[in-house]
N, C-alpha and C positions, 0 to 999 in steps of 0.2 A: 164676665158679662159681655156679650156682644153689643157694640154700639147701635146696632139695628134693632135691638130688642125694644119692645114698647115700654115696659116699666124697667127702670134701672135703680135698684135699692140703694146704691151707694150715693145716688143723687139726693135722696131723702136724707141719708146720713150726712152729707155735706151740708145741706140744709140745716140739720140739727147742729153741726159744728158753728155755723154762722150765728144761729140764734143764741147758742150758749155763750159765744164771745160778747154779744150784745147783753144778755142777761147779766152775766158776771160784771161787766163794765159797769152797769148801771146799779148792780147790787153793792155800791160803795167800794167797788175794786178797780175803778177806771184808771188808777195810777199804776195798775199792774197788768190790767187786761186791755187790749186794743179793741173796744167795741165798735169803732169806725171800720175796721177791717171786716167784722162780721157783716156790716151793711154792704161793703164793697163785694164781698164774696156773694152775698144774696143777689146783688145786681147782676153779677157774672152769670149765676145759675139761672136767673129769669131770662136773660138774654139768649142763653144757649137753648133752654126748653122751648121757649116760644118760637124761635127760629127752627129748631128741629121739628116741631109740630107743624109749622108752615110748610117746611120742605116735604114732610110726609104726605100732607093733604095735596099739595101741588103735583107731587109725582104720582099720586093715585088718580087725580081728577083733571090735571092740567089747569086748574085754577085754584083761587083761594076764596072762600065764601066769607067775605068780610063781616056780613050780617051775623053769621053764626059765630064767628070769632068774638064779636062784640057781646053777643048774649052769653057766651061761655065765660068771658072775663067778667061781665056784670054779675052773674051768678055765682062765680067763684069768690068775688071780693066783696061785694056789697052786702049780703046778708049779715056776715060777721061784723062788718064795719058798722052797719046801722045799729045793731044791738050794742055794739061797744059804745057808740056815741050816745045812745040812749042811756046806758048805765053811767057813763061819765057825766051826762048831763044831770042825772039824779043826784050823784055825788056832789057836783058843784051847786046844784040848788040847795042841798041840805047844808053845805059848808059855807058857801059864799053868799047864799040867799038870792043868786041870780044865775042865769045861763047866758053867756054872751053869744048872741045869735050868729055873728060874724065869725067867731071862733068855731062854732059848730058848722057853719057853711064851709068853712076852710077845709074842714076834715072831710065833709061829705062830698064836696064838688073839686077836691083835689087840688087846691091852690095853697095848702099849708106850709109848703116849703118857702114859698115867697112870702106868705103871712108872717112866718117866723123870721125870715130875713128881715123884714120891715119892723120887727119888734111889736107886733100887734096882739099877740096872745095876751090874755088877761094875766095880770100879775097881782095875785091875792095871797090868801093863806096857803093855797095849793098851787104848785106848778100845773100848768095846763095839761090835763091828760090827753088833750087833742094834739099836742105838738109832735108826739111820736109819729103821726101820720105823714111827716114830711117826705119820708122815703117812699111812701105809697104814692105820693103825688108824682114823684120823679118817674116811677114806673108807669103810672097811668098816662103821663104826658107821652112817654115812648110808645105805649100802646095805641095812642091816638094817631101816631105818625107812621110808625113802622109798617103796618100791614098795607098801607096805601103805596109806600115805597116799595114793598115787596112785590105787589101786584104790577106795578109799573115796570120793575126791573128784572124780575125773574126770568121773563121770556127772553131777555138779552144775555143770558148766560153770565159771564164773569163781571157784567157790569154792576150787579148787585153787590158783589164783595168788594169791587173797587170803590163803590160809593160808600159803603160801610167804612173802609179803611180811610177814605178821604175825611169823612165825618169825625173818626177818631182823631186824625191829625188836626182837623179844625178846631175841635174842642180844646185840645191841648194848647194851640195857638191862642185861643179866646181867653183861656186863663192867663197866659202871658200878657195879652193886651189889656185885660182888666187891671192887673197890677200896675202896668205902665200908665194906664189912665187914671187909677185911683191912688197910686201910691201904696207905701207899705202897710197903711193901716188896714187894708183890705185883707191882709194875711191873717189877722186876728179876728176878723169878722166871720159870720156864718155864710157870707156870700158865696165863696167859692165851695164850701162844703155841702151846702143845701141846694144851690140852683140847678135846676134841669139842665140848663144850658152848659153848666160847668161840671156836672157829674154823669150826663148820660153816656159818656164814653165807657164808663164801668159796666154798663148793660151792653153796649156795643161790642165790647171785647168778647163777651159770651156769644153774641150773634156771629161774629166773624169766625170765631172758633167752629160754630156749627156749620157755617157755609163752607169753610175749607175743608172741614171733615168730610162733608157731603161730596165736595168736588173732587177730593183726593182720599179715597177710601182707605189707603194704607197709612194716612197721617196719625190716626190715632194708634195704631200698632207701634209706629215709630216713636211716638211720644210716651208710650205706657211703660218705658223702661226707666231705670233709676236715675240714669244721668240727666235727662231733661228734668225730672222731678227735683233733684238736688240743686240744679241750677236755678230753677224757679224758686225753690224754698230759700236759697242764698239770697236771691234778689228781694224776696219778701222780707226776709229777716233784716236786710239792710234798710228797707223802707221803714221799719219799726225802730231801728237803732239811730238812724241819722235824724238829727232833731233840728236842722236848719229850717226855719219858717218858710222860706220860699220854696225850697224842696217839698216840704210836707204838704203845702196848699196848692202848688202848682204842678209839680212833676211826679209826686208820689203816686197818684192814682193811675197814671200812665204805666209806671214801673210795675205797679201792683197787677194791672191788667196783663202785662206780658208774663209776670211771674205765674199768675193763675192759669194762664193758657199752657205754660210749660208743665204745671203740676197736675192740670185736670185730668188728663188720660190715665196717669198713673194711679190717681186717687180713686176715679170712678170706674175705669175699665180694666185696671190691672189685676194681678193675682196675688198681691202680697197681702201682709197682715193689715196695712191701712185699709185697703178696700174690704177685707173681711170684716174689720171694725166698722167701717162706716155702712156696711151692709147688715149689720147685726139687728136683732129685733128692737132693743132699746133705742138705738140711734134712728133707725127708720121710723119709730113711734114718734120720737121727738121732732123729726122732720115733718111728719104728717101734720101735727099740731102746731108747727112753727109760726104759721100766720097768726093764728089766735093768741099764741103765747107772746109774739111781738107786740101785739095790742095790749093784752091785759098785764103783762108784767110792768108796763109803764104806769097804768093806772094804779095798780097796787103799790109800786114804788112811791108815788107822789103821796099816797095816803100813809105810807109807813114812814116815809121821810119827815112829814109834817106832824105826825102823832107820836113817833117813836124815836124822834131825833137824838134824843139823850140816852137811848138804850145801847146795851152792848151790840157789837156788830153781829155776833152770832145770833142774837134774839131777832134783830131787824131782817137778817137774811132767812131765818127759819119762818118768820111770817110771811115774808115776800114770796119764798119758795111755795109755801103751802097755798097762799092765795092766788098767786099767778098761775100755777100749775093746775089748780082745780079749775079755775076759770076758764083756762085755755082747753082743758079737756072737755068741759061741758059744752063750750062754743064749738068745738070740732065735732063732737058727738051729736049735737042736737041742731045747731045752727048751719054750720058748713055742710053737714050731711043732707040738710033740707035743701040747700041750694044745689047740691050735686044731683039729688033726686029730680029736682024740677028741670035741672038742665038735661038730664036724661030723657024726661018726658017731652020735652020741647024740641030736642035735636036728635033723639034717638041714640 
C-alpha cells in the first residue's frame, strides 16, 4: 500500500490492535496485557493521521481550513460521545440514584483527564463510566492547539518539524521536572500517565513521523524493512519488561514513541504477513468501530465488575464481549455514521 493512498487498511488494523490491548487489559487481564500500550499506539496513530490529512490539504490548497477541521472533529467525535454519556447517565441514575453533573461535564467538555488526576469522579457502587474519556481529553487538547501551530509554521518549511521535535523533548524534560519537584510519590499517581502536558508527546511522535515522511518521500521505504521493525520491536519489548518506576513513568513513553516510529512503516506500508493481517476484513472492521468500542467496553466493564464480580472469569468476559461489541457496532452503525453523513452534507 502506497503511503500516498487516501485509505490505508492497515491503519484501521493497527487501531484494532490498540483497542484489543485496552479491551483485554480491562477484561481482568491487566496483569498480562499492557492496556496502556494500546492507548499509546492510538495516540501515535492519531498524530500521524491528523498531520497527514493536514499536509494533504495544505499541499492541495496552500492553506488549512481550521473551521472545517473543527467541524469534522466535532462531528466525528461528539455524536457517539453524547449518546454514550446519555446512556452512562441513565445507568448511574438507576444504580446510584443521581448523576454527578461535574463528572458529566468533564466527559463532554474534555477535562476528564485532569478531573481524574484530581480524584473527583464519583466513587459509588459503580466505577465512573465517564473516567474512560481521559484519553479523549488528551487528544482534544492536542486538536485545539496543533492546527494553529500548523498554520503558523507550515509556510516556513522545516520549522514545523523542528518545533514538533522540540515539543517532544520539552515534554520529556517536563516529566523529569515534575518528579524532581514532587518527589517519587508522583510516580505512583495518575499525574504523569493522564496529563495532557505529560502525554501529548505520544501524539507528537505520530505527527513528526508524518512530517518527516512527507519531507523525505523515501523514508517510509527505508523503514518498511524488517531491520527497523525488529529494532523497534526490541525497544518496545524492553519498555514492557523493565519495571523500574522512574523509567516506566518518565522515560517509557519516549522510548515507545521511537519504537513505534521504527515499526510503523513495516506494519502499515510493508508487504509482509503482519501488514496483510492488519489489512484483513476482521481487523479493519474492529478498527472502524474502535472509537465506540473504546467508550462502551468500559461502561459494560463497570457494570459486569459490580454485578458479576464473583462469577468465573470466562462468564464475565463473555458478558463483557457480548455487551461491549454489540453496543459498539450499534453506535458505529447508527450514531457515528449519522455524524459522517452530516459532515458530508456540511463540508462536501
